[in-house]
C-alpha positions as CSV (number, residue, x, y, z in Angstrom):
1,M,0.0,0.0,0.0
2,N,1.3,3.4,-0.9
3,P,1.3,5.3,2.4
4,Y,0.9,8.6,0.7
5,D,-2.2,7.7,-1.4
6,I,-5.0,8.6,1.0
7,G,-7.9,7.3,-1.1
8,P,-7.2,3.5,-0.8
9,I,-6.2,3.9,2.9
10,I,-9.6,5.5,3.7
11,K,-11.5,2.9,1.7
12,R,-9.9,0.1,3.7
13,I,-10.4,1.9,7.1
14,V,-14.1,2.6,6.4
15,G,-14.6,-1.0,5.3
16,K,-12.8,-2.5,8.3
17,V,-14.1,-0.1,11.0
18,P,-17.8,0.6,10.3
19,G,-19.1,3.4,12.5
20,V,-15.8,5.3,12.6
21,T,-16.5,9.0,13.3
22,D,-12.9,10.3,13.2
23,I,-9.7,9.0,11.6
24,I,-6.4,10.4,13.1
25,F,-3.0,10.3,11.5
26,S,-0.3,11.4,14.0
27,P,3.5,11.0,13.7
28,G,4.9,8.2,16.0
29,N,1.5,6.4,16.0
30,V,-0.4,3.9,14.0
31,P,-3.6,5.5,12.5
32,K,-6.3,5.6,15.1
33,A,-10.1,6.0,15.1
34,L,-12.8,7.5,17.3
35,M,-15.9,5.3,17.6
36,D,-18.7,6.2,20.0
37,G,-16.3,8.7,21.6
38,N,-13.6,6.0,22.3
39,L,-10.1,6.1,20.8
40,K,-9.0,2.8,19.2
41,E,-6.2,1.6,17.0
42,I,-7.3,0.7,13.4
43,P,-6.9,-3.1,12.9
44,L,-5.1,-3.2,9.6
45,K,-1.9,-5.1,9.8
46,D,0.0,-3.1,7.2
47,L,-0.8,0.3,8.6
48,R,2.3,0.7,10.6
49,T,3.5,3.6,12.8
50,F,3.6,6.8,10.7
51,T,6.8,8.9,10.7
52,E,6.9,12.7,10.7
53,Y,7.8,12.6,7.0
54,Q,4.9,10.4,6.2
55,T,2.2,12.5,8.0
56,E,3.7,15.6,6.4
57,I,3.4,14.1,2.9
58,L,-0.1,13.0,3.7
59,G,-1.2,16.4,5.0
60,L,0.4,18.3,2.1
61,S,-1.2,15.9,-0.5
62,L,-4.6,16.8,0.9
63,L,-3.8,20.5,0.6
64,R,-2.1,20.6,-2.8
65,H,-5.4,21.1,-4.7
66,R,-6.7,23.6,-2.2
67,P,-4.6,26.8,-2.6
68,G,-6.7,28.8,-0.2
69,A,-6.4,26.1,2.5
70,L,-2.7,25.7,1.8
71,K,-2.2,29.5,2.2
72,T,-4.1,29.4,5.5
73,F,-2.1,26.5,6.7
74,K,1.2,28.3,6.0
75,H,0.1,31.3,7.9
76,T,-1.7,29.8,10.9
77,G,-0.5,26.2,11.1
78,L,-4.1,24.9,10.7
79,A,-6.4,24.4,7.7
80,T,-9.9,23.0,7.4
81,L,-11.2,21.5,4.1
82,S,-13.5,18.8,2.8
83,Y,-12.5,15.6,1.1
84,S,-14.5,12.9,-0.6
85,V,-13.6,9.3,-1.7
86,E,-15.5,8.3,-4.8
87,S,-19.0,8.8,-3.3
88,L,-18.0,6.4,-0.6
89,A,-17.8,9.0,2.2
90,H,-17.2,12.6,2.8
91,F,-14.8,14.0,5.4
92,R,-14.2,17.3,7.2
93,V,-10.4,17.4,7.3
94,Q,-8.1,19.4,9.6
95,V,-4.4,19.5,8.8
96,F,-2.4,21.1,11.7
97,R,1.0,21.5,13.1
98,Q,2.0,20.2,16.5
99,R,5.5,19.9,18.0
100,N,7.0,20.9,14.7
101,S,5.3,18.1,12.8
102,I,2.0,17.7,10.9
103,S,-1.0,15.7,11.9
104,V,-4.3,15.0,10.2
105,I,-7.8,14.5,11.6
106,M,-10.6,13.4,9.3
107,R,-14.2,13.5,10.6
108,A,-16.7,11.3,8.7
109,I,-19.7,12.9,7.1
110,P,-22.3,10.4,5.9
111,C,-23.2,10.8,2.2
112,H,-26.9,11.1,3.0
113,L,-28.6,13.5,5.3
114,P,-30.1,11.9,8.5
115,T,-33.8,11.9,9.5
116,F,-35.3,12.6,12.8
117,E,-36.1,8.9,13.2
118,S,-32.6,7.7,12.4
119,L,-31.1,10.1,15.0
120,G,-33.8,9.3,17.6
121,L,-34.8,12.9,17.9
122,P,-38.1,13.9,19.6
123,K,-41.1,14.9,17.5
124,T,-40.9,18.5,18.7
125,F,-38.1,19.0,16.1
126,V,-40.8,19.1,13.4
127,E,-41.8,22.5,14.9
128,L,-38.5,24.0,13.8
129,T,-39.5,23.5,10.2
130,G,-42.8,25.4,10.4
131,L,-41.3,28.8,10.9
132,N,-41.4,31.6,8.3
133,H,-38.6,33.8,9.7
134,G,-36.4,34.1,12.8
135,L,-33.3,32.5,14.3
136,V,-32.9,28.9,15.3
137,L,-29.7,27.9,17.1
138,F,-28.3,24.4,17.7
139,A,-25.8,24.4,20.6
140,G,-23.4,21.9,22.1
141,P,-19.7,21.1,22.5
142,V,-17.7,19.8,19.6
143,G,-18.8,16.3,18.8
144,S,-22.2,16.6,20.5
145,G,-24.1,15.8,17.3
146,K,-25.6,19.3,16.9
147,T,-24.7,19.6,13.2
148,R,-26.3,16.2,12.5
149,S,-29.5,17.3,14.3
150,M,-29.6,20.5,12.2
151,A,-29.0,18.4,9.1
152,A,-32.0,16.2,9.9
153,T,-34.1,19.4,10.4
154,L,-33.0,20.7,7.0
155,N,-33.6,17.4,5.4
156,Y,-37.2,17.3,6.6
157,L,-37.7,20.9,5.6
158,T,-36.3,20.6,2.0
159,Q,-38.1,17.4,1.4
160,T,-41.5,18.6,2.7
161,Y,-41.6,22.2,1.4
162,S,-40.4,24.2,-1.6
163,F,-38.0,27.0,-0.5
164,H,-35.0,28.8,-1.8
165,M,-32.2,27.9,0.7
166,I,-28.6,29.1,0.8
167,T,-26.0,27.5,3.0
168,L,-22.7,28.9,4.1
169,E,-20.2,26.3,5.4
170,D,-16.5,26.0,6.2
171,P,-16.1,23.5,4.5
172,I,-19.3,22.2,2.9
173,E,-20.6,19.3,5.0
174,L,-24.3,19.1,4.0
175,Y,-25.1,17.1,0.9
176,F,-28.6,17.5,-0.5
177,G,-30.1,15.2,-3.1
178,N,-33.1,16.0,-5.3
179,T,-35.6,18.0,-3.3
180,P,-38.7,20.2,-4.0
181,S,-36.5,23.1,-2.6
182,L,-33.8,24.9,-4.4
183,V,-30.5,24.7,-2.5
184,H,-27.4,26.8,-3.2
185,Q,-24.2,26.1,-1.2
186,R,-21.3,28.5,-0.6
187,E,-18.0,27.6,1.0
188,V,-16.0,30.1,3.0
189,G,-12.6,30.7,1.4
190,L,-13.8,29.5,-2.0
191,D,-17.1,31.4,-2.7
192,T,-16.8,34.2,-0.2
193,A,-13.9,35.8,1.7
194,D,-15.1,35.1,5.3
195,L,-18.1,34.1,7.3
196,T,-19.4,37.5,8.2
197,Q,-19.2,38.8,4.7
198,G,-20.8,35.7,3.4
199,I,-23.8,36.1,5.7
200,R,-24.3,39.7,4.5
201,E,-23.9,38.7,0.9
202,I,-26.5,36.0,1.1
203,C,-29.1,38.5,2.4
204,H,-29.0,40.1,-1.1
205,L,-29.5,36.7,-2.9
206,S,-33.3,36.4,-2.2
207,P,-33.1,33.4,0.2
208,Q,-36.0,32.3,2.3
209,I,-33.8,30.2,4.4
210,M,-30.1,30.7,5.4
211,V,-28.0,28.0,7.0
212,V,-24.7,28.9,8.7
213,G,-22.4,26.0,9.5
214,E,-21.1,27.6,12.7
215,L,-21.1,31.0,14.3
216,T,-17.7,31.6,15.7
217,E,-17.2,35.3,16.3
218,P,-19.2,38.3,17.5
219,S,-19.3,39.8,14.0
220,N,-21.0,36.8,12.4
221,M,-23.4,36.5,15.4
222,E,-24.4,40.1,14.7
223,A,-24.8,39.4,11.0
224,A,-27.0,36.4,11.7
225,V,-29.3,38.5,13.9
226,A,-29.5,41.2,11.2
227,A,-30.3,38.5,8.6
228,A,-33.2,37.2,10.7
229,E,-34.4,40.8,11.2
230,S,-34.7,41.1,7.4
231,G,-37.3,38.3,7.3
232,I,-35.0,35.3,6.6
233,L,-35.3,32.0,8.5
234,V,-31.7,31.5,9.8
235,F,-30.4,28.1,11.1
236,A,-27.0,28.0,12.7
237,T,-24.8,26.0,15.1
238,L,-22.8,27.4,18.0
239,N,-20.2,25.8,20.3
240,A,-21.9,26.5,23.6
241,T,-23.0,24.3,26.5
242,D,-26.6,25.3,26.8
243,A,-29.2,28.0,26.1
244,A,-28.0,30.3,28.9
245,C,-24.5,30.3,27.4
246,V,-25.9,30.9,23.9
247,I,-27.9,33.9,25.0
248,D,-25.0,35.3,27.0
249,R,-22.7,34.9,23.9
250,F,-25.0,36.8,21.7
251,S,-25.7,39.5,24.3
252,S,-22.0,40.1,24.9
253,S,-21.2,40.1,21.1
254,V,-21.4,44.0,21.1
255,E,-19.9,46.8,23.2
256,P,-21.3,47.0,26.8
257,E,-23.2,50.2,26.0
258,K,-25.0,48.5,23.1
259,A,-25.8,45.3,25.1
260,K,-29.4,46.4,26.0
261,G,-30.2,47.0,22.4
262,Q,-28.6,43.7,21.3
263,R,-30.7,41.8,23.8
264,A,-33.9,43.5,22.5
265,R,-32.9,42.5,18.9
266,L,-32.2,38.9,19.9
267,A,-35.5,38.6,21.9
268,S,-37.4,39.7,18.7
269,V,-35.8,37.2,16.3
270,L,-34.7,34.1,18.4
271,R,-37.3,31.3,18.1
272,F,-35.6,28.1,19.4
273,V,-32.4,27.0,21.1
274,V,-31.7,23.3,20.8
275,S,-28.8,22.1,23.1
276,Q,-27.5,18.6,22.8
277,R,-25.1,16.0,24.2
278,L,-24.4,12.4,23.1
279,L,-24.8,9.7,25.7
280,P,-23.4,6.2,25.4
281,R,-26.2,3.6,25.2
282,A,-26.6,1.2,28.1
283,T,-25.9,-1.7,25.7
284,G,-22.4,-0.2,25.1
285,I,-23.0,0.1,21.4
286,G,-23.7,3.5,19.9
287,R,-24.8,6.8,21.4
288,V,-28.1,8.6,21.7
289,P,-28.8,12.3,21.8
290,A,-30.0,14.0,25.0
291,V,-31.7,17.2,23.9
292,E,-32.7,20.3,25.7
293,F,-35.4,22.1,23.8
294,L,-36.0,25.8,24.5
295,R,-38.9,27.7,22.8
296,V,-38.6,31.4,23.0
297,N,-42.1,32.3,24.2
298,E,-43.1,35.7,25.7
299,V,-41.7,34.8,29.1
300,V,-38.3,33.8,27.7
301,A,-38.2,36.9,25.4
302,T,-38.8,39.1,28.4
303,M,-36.0,37.4,30.3
304,I,-33.7,38.0,27.3
305,R,-34.6,41.7,27.0
306,E,-34.1,42.2,30.8
307,G,-30.8,40.3,30.8
308,D,-32.1,37.8,33.3
309,C,-31.3,34.5,31.6
310,S,-29.4,32.7,34.2
311,R,-29.2,28.9,33.9
312,Q,-31.4,28.5,37.0
313,R,-34.2,30.8,35.6
314,L,-34.2,29.0,32.2
315,V,-34.4,25.6,33.8
316,G,-37.4,26.8,35.7
317,V,-39.0,27.8,32.5
318,L,-38.1,24.5,30.8
319,N,-39.5,22.4,33.5
320,A,-42.7,24.5,33.8
321,A,-43.4,24.5,30.0
322,T,-43.3,20.9,29.1
323,A,-46.8,21.3,27.7
324,E,-45.3,23.5,25.1
325,G,-42.8,20.8,24.1
326,M,-39.9,22.2,26.2
327,T,-37.6,19.9,28.1
328,S,-34.4,20.3,30.2
329,F,-31.3,18.1,30.2
330,S,-32.4,16.8,33.6
331,N,-35.8,15.7,32.4
332,E,-34.4,14.3,29.2
333,A,-31.8,12.3,31.1
334,R,-34.5,11.0,33.5
335,R,-36.6,9.8,30.5
336,L,-33.7,8.0,28.8
337,V,-32.7,6.3,32.0
338,Q,-36.2,5.2,32.9
339,V,-36.7,3.5,29.6
340,G,-33.3,1.8,29.9
341,V,-31.7,3.4,26.9
342,V,-29.0,5.1,29.1
343,D,-27.3,4.0,32.3
344,G,-28.0,6.3,35.2
345,E,-24.4,6.5,36.3
346,T,-23.4,7.5,32.7
347,A,-26.1,10.2,32.5
348,F,-24.9,11.6,35.8
349,R,-21.3,11.6,34.7
350,I,-22.0,13.5,31.5
351,L,-24.9,15.7,32.6
352,G,-24.3,15.9,36.3
353,Q,-23.9,19.7,36.2
354,Y,-27.5,19.9,35.2
355,Q,-28.7,18.2,38.4
356,V,-29.4,14.8,36.9
357,P,-30.7,12.5,39.6
358,T,-29.7,8.9,40.0
359,I,-32.6,7.0,38.5
360,A,-33.2,3.3,38.2
361,P,-34.9,1.9,35.0
362,K,-38.6,1.1,35.4
363,E,-38.0,-2.5,34.4
364,P,-34.8,-4.5,34.5
365,E,-35.4,-6.0,31.0
366,A,-35.7,-2.5,29.6
367,R,-32.0,-2.5,29.1
368,N,-32.3,-4.8,26.2
369,Q,-34.6,-2.5,24.3
370,Q,-33.1,-1.2,21.1
371,A,-33.1,2.6,20.8
372,P,-32.6,4.5,17.6
373,M,-28.8,4.9,17.0
374,L,-27.3,8.0,15.5
375,E,-27.0,7.3,11.8
376,L,-23.3,8.3,12.0
377,D,-22.7,5.1,14.0
378,N,-23.6,2.8,11.1
379,S,-24.0,4.8,7.9
380,L,-20.5,4.0,6.8
381,S,-20.9,0.3,7.1
382,L,-19.9,-0.7,3.6
383,D,-18.9,-4.0,2.1
384,I,-15.3,-3.4,1.2
385,N,-12.7,-6.1,1.2
386,P,-9.5,-4.9,2.8
């Protein structure tokens, strides 16, 4: 096997390790994979320990056809790009420097968009697709599944309705098939200079729906709010732990003297905040999403305007408004444990800061029930002979 020809290597890894979420090439190590949040060595006999020279050649071979990413890598030591292997799989690739050497991380992106059912998401997600305008945010740490949940929402929306939708991604990770909707996709660095400028440009392209891969800086948060104010339905992800953190991030994205006005603007356009974690299943195979679902009703909008969105206050609203489809991490963890999908100790370990109680399953045999797995866990299971 040619150690510098990435295509055949990826084909064999995907065939040998179905369910892989991340493939990691690091000097001084054999290639490794993340599966269900656990780091494992890839069981291919002829994939030996990579040298610094080999990982450098591997990284540069991925960058050679992407001059923008190569330029960024030379200046910052980190570049993000997309990579596909003959319709087998798509990857979000990060090539980066560490200890004066180069490493590569490839995150698997299934070729087909997920559905609410395949991800095991609650029925309340359908409500996200019935909006005409406003801002919908998907929050969670890196690797929490928030992008997949947003993808399922967009899949349902584009398959059910006929809209003009424009996405802005860095790099493109959402792959739409034939739908009643018209979808245009722009990539930061290729089709527009930067995220903030890209958001502002899309506002002039007559979209009904705008999708932003990830809001990372105050300037693009401000641009997203402005886009929603113009009558566009905006979907975006944010690396934030929960709704309280999301609202604080947006409120503090402007100078202190403008914070009150920013809170008023956010209160007028924010519709939902969906926060998420992935919890290992009690069976030890796969993970399921634990979702906190916040609807911005009049009570929440008033809290945002008054700057009184502490975690404690929001949890009170979430627990009091279950009839509106809202749910907190604590209640969601309780539900998953009671039906035997998740172990109580695991739920407490991951969501303990959200006051998750220790709960026993209703019935001992409930642990054998099969819960919907995230599609990412099995969507790359392909019949490829190594």
